C-alpha positions as CSV (number, residue, x, y, z in Angstrom):
1,M,70.6,107.1,94.1
2,T,70.8,108.3,90.5
3,G,68.0,107.9,88.0
4,G,67.9,105.1,85.4
5,N,68.5,107.3,82.4
6,S,71.4,109.0,84.0
7,T,73.0,105.8,85.1
8,T,72.7,104.3,81.6
9,T,74.2,107.4,80.0
10,H,77.2,107.3,82.2
11,A,77.6,103.6,81.8
12,R,77.7,104.1,78.1
13,S,80.1,106.9,78.1
14,G,82.4,105.4,80.8
15,L,84.1,108.8,81.2
16,D,82.0,111.0,83.5
17,L,82.5,109.7,87.1
18,G,80.7,112.6,88.7
19,P,77.6,110.7,89.7
20,E,79.6,107.8,91.1
21,I,81.8,110.1,93.1
22,R,78.8,112.0,94.5
23,Q,77.0,108.8,95.4
24,G,80.2,107.4,96.9
25,F,80.8,110.5,99.0
26,E,77.2,110.3,100.3
27,N,77.6,106.6,101.2
28,L,80.9,107.3,103.0
29,R,79.4,110.2,104.8
30,A,76.4,108.2,105.9
31,H,78.8,105.7,107.6
32,K,81.4,108.1,109.0
33,L,82.8,105.9,111.8
34,R,83.0,102.8,109.6
35,S,84.7,104.8,106.8
36,L,87.2,106.2,109.3
37,L,88.1,102.8,110.7
38,T,88.4,101.4,107.2
39,M,90.9,104.2,106.3
40,L,93.0,103.6,109.4
41,G,94.8,100.7,107.8
42,M,95.8,102.8,104.8
43,I,96.7,105.8,107.0
44,F,99.0,103.7,109.2
45,G,100.5,101.8,106.2
46,V,101.3,104.9,104.2
47,A,102.6,106.7,107.3
48,A,104.9,103.7,108.1
49,V,106.3,103.6,104.5
50,I,107.1,107.3,104.5
51,A,108.5,107.5,108.0
52,M,110.7,104.4,107.6
53,L,112.0,105.5,104.2
54,S,112.7,109.1,105.5
55,I,114.6,107.8,108.5
56,G,116.6,105.4,106.3
57,A,117.2,108.0,103.6
58,G,118.4,110.5,106.2
59,A,120.9,108.0,107.8
60,Q,122.2,106.8,104.4
61,Q,122.5,110.4,103.0
62,Q,124.6,111.4,106.0
63,V,127.0,108.5,105.5
64,I,127.2,109.1,101.8
65,A,127.8,112.8,102.2
66,F,130.6,111.9,104.7
67,I,132.2,109.5,102.3
68,E,132.0,112.1,99.5
69,Q,133.7,114.5,101.9
70,L,136.5,112.0,102.3
71,G,137.1,112.4,98.5
72,V,136.2,110.0,95.8
73,N,139.7,110.6,94.3
74,N,141.4,109.7,97.5
75,V,143.0,106.6,99.0
76,I,143.4,106.5,102.8
77,V,145.7,104.2,104.8
78,E,144.9,103.8,108.5
79,A,147.1,102.0,111.0
80,R,145.4,99.4,113.1
81,E,146.4,99.7,116.8
82,A,146.9,96.5,118.6
83,S,144.3,95.6,121.2
84,D,146.8,94.7,124.0
85,E,150.6,94.5,124.6
86,Q,150.7,90.8,123.7
87,A,149.1,91.4,120.4
88,L,151.4,94.3,119.8
89,Q,154.5,92.2,120.4
90,K,153.2,89.6,118.0
91,V,152.7,92.2,115.3
92,R,156.1,93.8,115.9
93,K,157.8,90.5,115.1
94,L,156.6,90.9,111.6
95,S,156.1,94.7,111.1
96,A,157.4,98.0,112.5
97,G,154.0,99.5,111.9
98,L,153.1,102.3,109.5
99,T,156.2,104.4,109.0
100,F,157.7,107.2,106.9
101,T,159.4,104.5,104.9
102,D,155.9,103.2,103.8
103,Y,154.9,106.8,103.0
104,R,157.9,107.4,100.8
105,S,157.4,104.0,99.1
106,I,153.8,105.0,98.3
107,Q,155.0,108.4,96.9
108,A,157.6,106.7,94.7
109,N,155.4,103.9,93.3
110,V,151.8,105.2,93.0
111,P,151.2,106.7,89.5
112,G,148.9,109.7,89.1
113,L,149.5,111.0,92.7
114,E,148.6,114.6,93.0
115,K,148.8,115.4,96.8
116,S,149.7,113.3,99.8
117,T,150.3,113.6,103.5
118,A,151.2,111.4,106.4
119,R,149.3,111.9,109.7
120,K,150.3,111.7,113.3
121,R,147.5,111.6,115.8
122,V,148.0,112.6,119.4
123,V,145.5,112.5,122.3
124,P,146.7,115.2,124.7
125,T,147.1,114.3,128.4
126,K,147.1,118.0,129.3
127,L,145.4,120.9,127.5
128,L,145.1,124.6,128.4
129,P,142.7,126.3,128.3
130,K,140.8,123.4,129.9
131,P,138.2,122.2,127.4
132,Q,134.6,122.3,128.2
133,G,133.6,118.8,127.0
134,D,135.5,116.2,125.2
135,V,139.3,116.7,124.8
136,P,140.1,117.6,121.2
137,T,142.4,115.2,119.3
138,V,145.5,116.6,117.6
139,F,146.2,115.8,114.0
140,G,149.8,116.4,112.8
141,V,149.5,116.8,109.0
142,S,151.2,118.5,106.1
143,P,150.0,121.8,104.4
144,A,148.4,119.6,101.6
145,Y,145.8,118.3,104.0
146,P,143.1,120.9,103.4
147,I,143.1,120.0,99.7
148,I,143.0,116.3,100.3
149,G,140.5,116.4,103.2
150,A,138.2,119.1,101.8
151,L,139.0,121.2,104.8
152,A,138.1,124.9,104.5
153,V,139.6,127.5,106.8
154,T,136.9,130.1,107.6
155,R,139.1,132.4,109.6
156,G,142.9,133.0,109.6
157,R,144.9,130.6,107.6
158,F,146.4,127.1,107.5
159,F,150.1,126.6,108.1
160,N,152.6,126.5,105.2
161,E,155.5,124.4,104.1
162,E,158.1,126.5,105.9
163,E,156.2,126.2,109.2
164,D,155.9,122.4,108.7
165,T,159.6,122.0,107.9
166,A,160.6,124.1,110.9
167,A,158.1,122.2,113.2
168,A,156.6,125.6,114.1
169,P,154.3,125.6,117.1
170,V,151.2,126.8,115.3
171,A,147.7,125.3,115.3
172,V,144.4,125.4,113.4
173,L,141.3,124.6,115.4
174,G,138.2,122.8,114.4
175,Q,134.8,124.4,115.2
176,A,134.0,122.2,118.2
177,A,137.6,122.5,119.5
178,T,137.3,126.3,119.2
179,A,134.1,126.3,121.2
180,A,135.5,123.9,123.8
181,L,138.7,125.9,124.4
182,F,137.7,129.5,123.9
183,G,133.9,129.6,124.0
184,G,132.8,132.8,122.2
185,A,136.1,134.5,122.4
186,D,138.3,135.1,119.3
187,P,141.0,132.5,119.4
188,I,143.2,133.9,116.5
189,G,146.5,134.8,118.0
190,Q,145.8,133.1,121.3
191,F,147.9,130.2,122.6
192,V,146.9,126.6,123.4
193,K,149.2,124.4,125.6
194,I,149.2,120.8,124.3
195,N,150.9,118.6,126.9
196,A,154.1,120.7,127.6
197,Q,154.2,122.8,124.4
198,W,152.5,126.1,123.6
199,F,151.0,126.5,120.1
200,R,149.7,129.7,118.6
201,V,146.3,129.6,117.0
202,I,146.5,130.9,113.4
203,G,143.2,129.6,111.9
204,I,139.7,128.2,112.4
205,A,138.5,125.3,110.2
206,G,135.1,125.2,108.8
207,P,132.5,122.6,109.8
208,Q,133.1,119.0,108.8
209,L,130.5,116.2,108.4
210,T,130.8,113.6,111.2
211,V,129.2,110.2,111.7
212,Q,128.8,108.4,115.0
213,S,129.9,105.0,113.9
214,D,132.8,103.5,112.0
215,V,132.6,103.8,108.2
216,G,134.5,101.0,106.5
217,S,137.7,100.7,108.5
218,L,137.7,104.4,109.4
219,P,137.3,104.8,113.2
220,A,134.5,107.2,114.3
221,T,136.1,110.6,115.0
222,D,134.5,114.0,115.7
223,R,136.1,115.8,112.8
224,N,135.1,119.1,114.2
225,N,136.8,118.5,117.6
226,L,140.3,118.5,116.2
227,I,143.5,120.6,116.5
228,Y,145.6,120.6,113.3
229,V,149.4,121.2,113.8
230,P,152.3,120.8,111.4
231,L,153.3,117.1,111.0
232,M,156.9,117.7,112.1
233,A,155.7,119.7,115.1
234,A,153.6,116.7,116.2
235,M,156.5,114.3,115.6
236,L,159.1,116.4,117.5
237,R,157.1,118.3,120.1
238,L,154.3,116.0,121.1
239,E,155.8,112.5,121.3
240,D,154.9,110.9,124.7
241,S,156.5,108.2,126.8
242,Q,154.2,105.5,125.3
243,S,155.2,106.4,121.7
244,W,157.1,103.1,121.4
245,K,153.8,101.3,121.4
246,K,152.4,103.3,118.5
247,D,153.2,103.4,114.8
248,E,155.6,106.1,113.6
249,I,152.7,107.6,111.7
250,D,149.1,106.4,111.9
251,A,147.7,107.4,108.5
252,V,148.5,108.3,105.0
253,Y,146.2,110.4,102.8
254,I,146.6,110.2,99.0
255,R,144.8,112.3,96.4
256,L,145.0,111.2,92.8
257,K,144.6,113.0,89.6
258,Q,141.2,113.0,87.9
259,D,142.3,110.5,85.2
260,A,143.9,108.0,87.7
261,S,142.2,104.8,88.6
262,V,141.3,104.9,92.3
263,I,140.4,101.2,92.6
264,S,143.6,100.0,91.0
265,T,145.6,102.4,93.1
266,G,144.0,101.1,96.3
267,A,145.0,97.5,95.2
268,L,148.5,98.7,94.5
269,V,148.9,100.4,97.9
270,R,147.6,97.2,99.6
271,G,150.2,95.1,97.7
272,L,153.0,97.5,98.6
273,L,152.2,97.5,102.3
274,D,151.4,93.8,102.5
275,A,154.9,93.1,101.2
276,A,156.6,95.6,103.5
277,H,154.6,94.5,106.6
278,R,155.0,90.8,105.8
279,G,151.3,90.1,106.1
280,A,150.9,91.6,109.6
281,T,147.5,93.1,108.6
282,D,148.3,96.1,110.9
283,F,146.8,98.6,108.5
284,S,143.6,99.2,106.5
285,V,143.4,100.7,103.0
286,I,140.2,102.7,102.5
287,V,139.0,103.7,99.1
288,P,136.1,106.2,99.5
289,A,134.9,105.5,95.9
290,E,134.4,101.8,96.8
291,L,132.6,102.8,100.1
292,L,130.4,105.2,98.2
293,A,129.3,102.5,95.7
294,Q,128.7,100.1,98.5
295,Q,126.6,102.5,100.5
296,Q,124.5,103.4,97.4
297,R,123.9,99.7,96.9
298,T,123.0,99.3,100.6
299,R,120.6,102.3,100.4
300,R,118.8,100.8,97.4
301,L,118.5,97.4,99.2
302,F,117.4,99.1,102.4
303,Q,114.7,101.0,100.6
304,I,113.3,97.9,99.0
305,V,113.3,96.0,102.3
306,M,111.6,99.0,104.1
307,V,108.9,99.3,101.4
308,A,108.3,95.5,101.6
309,I,108.0,95.6,105.4
310,A,105.8,98.7,105.5
311,S,103.6,97.4,102.7
312,I,102.5,94.6,105.1
313,S,100.5,97.3,106.9
314,L,98.9,98.3,103.6
315,L,98.1,94.7,102.8
316,V,96.3,94.4,106.2
317,G,94.5,97.6,105.4
318,G,93.5,96.3,102.0
319,I,92.1,93.1,103.6
320,G,90.1,95.4,105.9
321,I,88.8,97.3,102.9
322,M,87.7,94.1,101.2
323,N,85.8,93.0,104.3
324,I,84.0,96.3,104.7
325,M,83.1,96.5,101.0
326,L,81.7,92.9,101.1
327,A,79.6,93.9,104.1
328,S,78.5,97.0,102.2
329,V,77.5,94.8,99.2
330,M,75.3,92.8,101.5
331,E,73.7,95.9,103.1
332,R,73.0,97.4,99.7
333,T,71.8,94.4,97.9
334,R,68.3,95.8,97.4
335,E,69.8,99.1,96.2
336,I,71.9,97.2,93.6
337,G,68.8,95.4,92.5
338,V,66.9,98.6,92.0
339,R,69.8,100.1,90.0
340,R,70.0,97.1,87.8
341,A,66.2,97.1,87.3
342,V,66.2,100.7,86.0
343,G,69.0,100.0,83.5
344,A,72.4,100.1,85.2
345,T,74.9,97.8,83.6
346,R,77.2,95.5,85.5
347,S,80.2,97.7,84.6
348,A,78.3,100.7,86.2
349,I,77.9,98.7,89.4
350,V,81.6,97.7,89.3
351,R,82.6,101.3,88.7
352,Q,80.4,102.5,91.6
353,F,82.1,100.3,94.2
354,L,85.6,100.8,92.8
355,V,85.1,104.6,93.0
356,E,84.1,104.2,96.7
357,T,87.1,102.0,97.4
358,T,89.4,104.4,95.6
359,M,88.0,107.3,97.6
360,I,88.7,105.5,100.8
361,T,92.3,104.6,99.8
362,V,93.1,108.0,98.3
363,T,91.8,109.8,101.4
364,G,93.7,107.4,103.6
365,G,96.8,107.8,101.5
366,L,96.8,111.6,101.7
367,T,96.1,111.5,105.4
368,G,98.8,108.9,105.9
369,T,101.3,111.1,104.0
370,L,100.7,114.0,106.3
371,V,101.0,111.6,109.4
372,G,104.2,110.1,107.9
373,V,105.8,113.5,107.3
374,G,104.8,114.5,110.8
375,L,106.3,111.3,112.3
376,S,109.6,111.8,110.5
377,Q,109.8,115.4,111.7
378,M,109.1,114.3,115.3
379,V,111.9,111.7,115.0
380,A,114.3,114.3,113.7
381,Y,113.4,116.7,116.5
382,F,113.3,114.4,119.5
383,A,115.9,111.8,118.5
384,G,118.2,114.2,116.7
385,W,118.4,112.0,113.7
386,S,118.6,113.2,110.1
387,T,115.4,112.4,108.2
388,I,114.7,113.1,104.5
389,V,111.2,112.9,103.1
390,T,111.6,112.4,99.4
391,A,109.1,112.8,96.6
392,W,109.9,109.2,95.7
393,S,108.8,107.8,99.1
394,V,105.6,109.8,99.0
395,A,104.8,108.6,95.4
396,V,105.6,105.0,96.3
397,A,103.4,105.1,99.3
398,C,100.5,106.7,97.5
399,I,100.7,104.4,94.4
400,I,100.8,101.3,96.6
401,S,97.8,102.5,98.7
402,V,95.7,103.2,95.6
403,G,96.8,99.9,94.0
404,V,95.9,98.0,97.1
405,G,92.5,99.7,97.2
406,I,91.7,98.9,93.6
407,V,92.9,95.3,93.9
408,F,91.1,94.6,97.1
409,G,88.0,96.5,96.0
410,L,87.7,94.7,92.7
411,Y,86.3,91.4,94.2
412,P,83.5,93.1,96.2
413,A,82.6,95.3,93.2
414,T,82.5,92.2,90.8
415,R,80.4,90.3,93.3
416,A,78.0,93.2,93.5
417,A,77.7,93.4,89.7
418,K,77.0,89.6,89.5
419,L,73.9,89.8,91.8
420,D,70.7,88.7,90.1
421,P,68.5,91.7,89.9
422,V,65.3,89.8,90.7
423,R,66.7,88.1,93.8
424,A,68.3,91.5,94.8
425,L,64.9,93.2,94.7
426,Q,63.5,90.4,96.9
427,Y,66.4,90.6,99.4
428,E,65.4,91.7,102.9
């Protein structure tokens, strides 16, 4: 306990908290178990805030990065496959599906178009070498696809216009497809048999971001487990017996110039195809810029909800702190009376108890931060999820914890300051 003169001096100055901090530390150390149990609410609350925000931020960041990879200056048209033959027949009465006629109409009517390509997707029924794992999907695209789809070729090259026009049997493998077909061997110059046709491997594509669920109307696809072939080669060499059930092409990728309006172009493409397909709704128009804005709004909302949910733990911890500090006031009634008798002001008593409460919350907040970071790392390691611990989430958790400590510590501190010194000295 500090002396009367010292207490009075510090109460007057209101700046030097050294004595209060030392006394608070002594009081907390004298009741180690109670202090630890009091901190647990703050530790779990802060850890929950940080862990939940890091998991949410990791998931959202992965989706946003995937959308950015799709290209914010791009518009994508995806064909919708009918769920069964009856539904297909109903659609075919209105629309022939996505066709080269649609593709040419888009090219002719969309202003500001920089690059474009149709796509023909083929799922091989036979593949040699036999893949170790999932069978790669074949994408028939034009030579413009790497620019539109942000696809880098790390080894070899992509096919050119002459090879596309001639339906040349050449292929570029994604990274997962390379590993599945050739393992650690060099595939450049080797051959891959897709259905009944041999294709020579001329390049290896760089890694692509992939998500495990649909984004917008884009179906989930392992973008690393792909084989790229010239569009005409896919059309002429890889058509199967069930091709009548499928659209002539199954996607169109459009890249616009920087000054073009992506949103209005998306609306224009929808209008063109709606008119051509007579309202069959057998296609989807995806505008990555719209998806990106939507995902960013969703991330902000998710962060607010997660903070609100996790803050309940901090609220419970704050109530626990209030209960403990009220009990501490009762235990230390005589001590408070002595301090008041030797000259301590009410503000000095309030400051003393607030310092102790803040020490509990700050210590709990720092410990909870370490626990939250550890939890997010464990989730990333064992579940394979992407987690991101941001400075923002740590700051929010710590600010809330300190705020809760001050708010819930204020009432016990005020109650202690209002004790009558005479009655406090007589308290047993």
